[in-house]
N, C-alpha and C positions, 0 to 999 in steps of 0.2 A: 330508434327506438333509444329508451331512460338509459342516463349512462350506466354502464355495469360495474361492479366491484370488480378491479383488477383481481386476480387470481396470483400464486407464489409465482414467485420467478422461477423460469427453465434450469433446471439443473447443468452448471460446469458456468463457463468464466460469463460474466453479466456485457462483458465487452466482446463482441464477436468480429477479427477482423477479419474482413468482410474482399478488401479491395486495398492499396496503397494507402497509408494514411489514414481511410478509414476505419469502424468502427458499425455493426450494426446491434440498437437494442431491443431485444423484442419484448414487447409490453405484453403479459399473458393476461385473460380478460375470460369471468365464468364461461360455467358453459351456456346460460342464457343468451351469452353473445356469437358463441358459435366459435371463436377462433383467437388468434393477437392479432397485435400491427405492431410495425418495426419503426422505430425511428434510424437515426444513422448518423451519431456524431465525425465530423473531416476536417483534416488541422487546415489552421488557416497563417499565415504570416504571425499573426499578434495570440494565437490561440483552438477556439477550435467551432464550428459551425457546426448548428442542431438541424439535420434537414427532415420536417415533422418531426412534433412533439408528444406522440403519444395517448394512450388512454387517463381519462383525469386517474383522480386516487390517491391515496398517501402511501400504497404501495408502490406505487408508479415512480412517485419522489424517492422514494426509499434507494431503487432502482438503476433508477439517473444516476445519483446523487452515487450509488456503490460501480455504476460503469465507471466515470469518471472520475472514482480513487483508484479503480483497478491501472487507468490512463495517467496515474500520478497526475491528478485535476482538481481541479470543484466547478460548479456551476458557477463563479464568475471566472470561468476560460471559455466558458461558452458568448463568442462575442457576439454572435446577429441568431437569429432563426429564420429561415429558411420553409416556407409552406407548400407543397406541391397544390391543398386546398383543405377549404374551411371546413370539414366535417368535424366531426367532436372525437371521432378518434386517431386524428390524427395532431389537434391542435389541443388535447386534453392540461399538457402539463404551461403552457404559452402565461396563464399567472400568475403561475407560482417563480417563471423566470424573470416575467416582471415585475412582482413586487420586490425577489431579494435585486434585485440588479438592474432593474428599468431596458432587458434585452432586446436591442428591437426587430422587429418582428418585418418578415417580409408575405404578402397576398396580393393577389391577384384582384383589381376591385370587383368584377363581377361576381367572385362572391362572399362579398362582404356582401350581400341580400341573404346569406346564409349566416353566418356568426352575427349578423344582426336580425334574425327572426324572433328571436325570444324575447327579444326586446316586445315586440308589438302584444294589445293588449289580445286579455281570451279570449274576448269577444269578436275579435279582429280574427285571431287567429280559426278560433271552431267556424267563420265563415268562410274563410276562403277552401276550407277542407268542404263544409257542406256543398259553396259551387264546384266543385270538383268535380264529386259525387254525383252531383246535375249533369256537369259534362258526362261523366259517363255512361252517362244511364242507369244507376244504382236505383232501388225501388225502395223505400221507405219504413220497410219490416229488416234490414239491419244495420241500416243508417245509424242507429242508439252506442249499437257498440261499438263499432268502425269509427266516429269521432268521439268517442272514451278511447280508442287504443289513440291516436290520430292526436288529441290531445293532450298527451303525455309527452310525446315529440318536442313537444315546446319546450324543452327544456335541457333540450340538447345542446342547444348553442353555446359554443364560449366567447367569452369578451375579449378577443383579438387588439382590436382600435390597430391596428397595423400603420407600422410608421413609414415601411416602401412602400406605395404600388406596384406589384411587379407587369409590366408591359414587356412585347416583345426584345424589346432590346434591353431589359435586365439583367447586368451583372454584378457577378459575386466573384473580390477577390478569394482563392484559395490558397494555402501553401505551392510555393512555384507556378501559380494558373488563376483559371477561375473557371465557372461553371458560367454555362450559356444558359436560356431559356427559352422553350419552346412553347408557345398556346400548344397546349391538346382538351379542347372541352368537349362534354361529352356526359363526361361519369358528375362532375360539374361542370356549370358555365364557366365558370375560372380555374379549369383543372392547367397547373403547369407543369413540364418536369424539368431537369435542370441537365446539359452533358459537360460532362469536367475531359474534354477534347484530350490533355495530354495526359491522363492516366486511363482513358477508355472506360470512365464511367457514363452511366443512366442513372440516376435520381429517379425510380419508374413513377412513383405516387400507386395509385390504384387506375393507372392509364392500362399501364401490360401487366397481368398480374400470370406467376406461370401454372395454374392447375386450376384459378374458374376466372369466370367471366366475369369482367370490375362489372357494378350496380351500372343500368343506364335506365332512367325513367323520366316519366313522366308527369311530373309534382307538384303542385300549388306551388307557386317559385321560382320553378324550372328551365331555361333560355325553354320553347316554342316545339323545337326538335331537337332532342339532343342525339339523337339513336345517326341520322342522318350530319350530325358535328362531330358525332366517336367516329364513325368512320373515316371521315379525314380528316382527323387527328391519328387515327393508325397509320393511314400513309402520312404521315411527314413526320415516321422517329422511322418507319419500316429501313431507311437506307444507311442511319449512323452506323458509321465506323466506333463502334462500344467495343471493351473485354469485356465486360459485366452490367446486368444492369441489376437494380436494389429497389425490389417490390417494397410496396406499403404494405400487404400482405405477406406469405409466404418465405419461401427458400431465393437465392440469389442464382440467378441465373444468363448462360454465356448466348443463349442463340436468341438473339431478338428479332433475327429477321423467320424463322418456322413461328417462335412462335407470335407473332404482328399475321402474319397468313392464317393461324391454326385458329384466333381470334376470331378474325374476320371469314373465314367457310364458315365457323360455327352461328356469326352473325347473319351469314345466308342463307345459313340451315333451315335459320328461326325463321327469319321475315318470310322467307317462302312459306313453310308451314303453315303461316296465319296466314298468309295469303290463301293458301288453295283451302285456310276453312271457310274465311268469309265466304272465295268460290262455290263451299259443297254444303252454305246456308242461308235461309231468306235472310233480306238483311236485319244487319245488329248491331246495335252499341257494344262498345267496348267492354260495359259490365257481362253481357250475356255474348263475347266470345273471351274472355279471359275465364267463366266459368266452364266452358267446354273444350278452351284447349287443355291440354297434353301434359297435364305439369308433371311432377317428380310424384309427388303428392294431391291428391286428389281436392277437388277444390272444397270439397264437405269435411273433409281433413285435417285442412287448413286453421288456422287459430287466424284470429287479428289482424295481427300485424304482420303474419304472407300474405295475407287477401290483398294488405294493399299494397306490399310489394307488387304479387301479382298482377294486382290493377294497370299500377305501373308504368311496370316491362312489357306490357302488353297495349295499352298507350302510345308509347314511346314506339316500337314496330307497327303500328296503325299507322301513326304520326308518318313515319319514315316509307313509306312503301304511298302517302299519300302525295306526300312530294317527289318522290319519282315517279310521280304518276300511274301507279299500279290501282288504287281504289282512290275512292269518289266519297265523300262522308255526306249524306244528304242533312236538308236542316231541323231531322228530328236528332240526328247526332246519330247515326246507322251507316253500316258501311257495305260497297256494293263492290263489285268490281265494275275494274275501268273500262 
């Protein structure tokens, strides 16, 4: 979706202490975005690291500067930026810090595709989405509105140009320790989490959120089977011995294992519901199944951006079930029970 204008900062301190030597900065978006995004300042031996970089916009810049001032610091004290993934609401202030201080940035190579997609031609972007709608069996009548809405997403990419490409053995020094990297593809192909074992902190990004399910969708440019990857990635963090998880959205939480189990169970319920929907239907396309799924908002009441999201989520669940051998897809793009 297009970048929202960040709303007013929350009441109270801008830099909220959430763990030893670590503060949360919450960037509020307007009602159209429907939420907020967290970034975290954490102490290093030579200043501060910024884990994720919030929503773009002048108000976000002012809020980050205010948070740093509360800590007796300035943006020059941010020595590095560590990105859990490449989505615009986590990279928004990277260009500002790069312009001011050439602050080095670390991002996983697989998410370069996200930050670079905004540079493809308008014609290529539209063609990619049109092919995606073909795959899903979308009829012609609703396509123009969907493609107009998809075209507006082209402006979402933030120019990150990372200095360091994160791999599984990537580490970054903090005060009296370091963060390690765990690869957690699913929400995005290059999503990672950072673990500070010494202080018992997990910088969770959008992999494990406290009250909502992270979006996992098959969209143009995404990995082929993101939900299967996501379920494996949940297992990769379940046994971590941490005191607090710091999510990209929502409040810090401490019961990591319980939350992972709840997310896993919720995905399994939705997979079972999609499998049952296929079993009780004639052979159907992604488009047809998304229309019949029991969403919280009825399909006909969704706007175009919500319908695109529903299609991507449905496609991800069908692909996961197909990978597991529970469904098959015929040459016409219709799904059947295995």
